C-alpha positions in Angstrom: 65.1 100.3 90.7 67.3 103.1 89.4 70.2 102.5 87.0 73.5 102.0 88.5 76.0 104.9 87.7 79.6 104.3 86.7 82.2 105.7 89.0 84.1 107.9 86.5 87.3 107.9 88.4 87.4 104.1 88.4 86.4 104.1 84.6 89.4 106.3 83.9 91.9 104.1 85.9 90.8 100.5 85.0 89.8 98.6 81.9 88.2 95.2 81.3 89.8 92.8 78.9 87.9 90.6 76.5 88.3 87.6 79.0 86.8 89.8 81.7 90.0 90.6 83.7 90.3 94.0 85.2 93.6 95.8 84.4 95.3 98.7 85.9 98.5 100.8 85.5 101.3 100.6 88.1 101.7 103.4 90.5 104.6 105.8 91.1 105.2 106.3 87.4 105.8 110.1 87.4 108.3 110.6 90.0 112.1 110.4 89.5 111.8 108.4 86.2 115.4 109.3 85.3 116.8 107.7 88.3 115.1 104.4 87.9 116.6 101.6 86.0 115.6 101.0 82.4 113.8 97.6 82.9 111.8 99.2 85.8 110.6 102.0 83.5 109.6 99.4 81.0 107.4 97.7 83.6 105.6 101.0 84.3 104.4 101.1 80.8 102.6 97.8 81.1 99.2 97.1 82.6 98.8 94.6 85.6 95.8 92.6 86.7 94.0 93.9 89.7 94.4 91.9 92.9 91.8 89.3 93.6 90.8 91.0 96.8 89.9 94.2 95.0 88.1 92.7 92.0 84.6 92.6 93.5 84.9 96.3 94.5 86.2 97.5 91.2 83.5 95.7 89.4 80.8 97.2 91.5 82.2 100.7 90.6 82.2 99.9 87.0 78.7 98.3 87.1 76.9 101.3 85.1 79.5 101.3 82.2 78.0 100.3 78.9 80.1 98.1 76.4 82.3 96.5 79.0 82.0 93.0 80.3 81.3 93.6 83.9 
């Protein structure tokens, strides 16, 4: 059976924590940042866990990456 290849777009957008959670950045970070409230901009800088319904799909796309706990 051939080796699984990592989906590079997924590898750039998600990372796996030491505990195995998949983290992502929030969307809409680049548009109209000056108009948004300060606390909202602070939230954009943090990572959020991927929704449970998407975890299986993201793990499958990260399956070929070495060094990650997938």
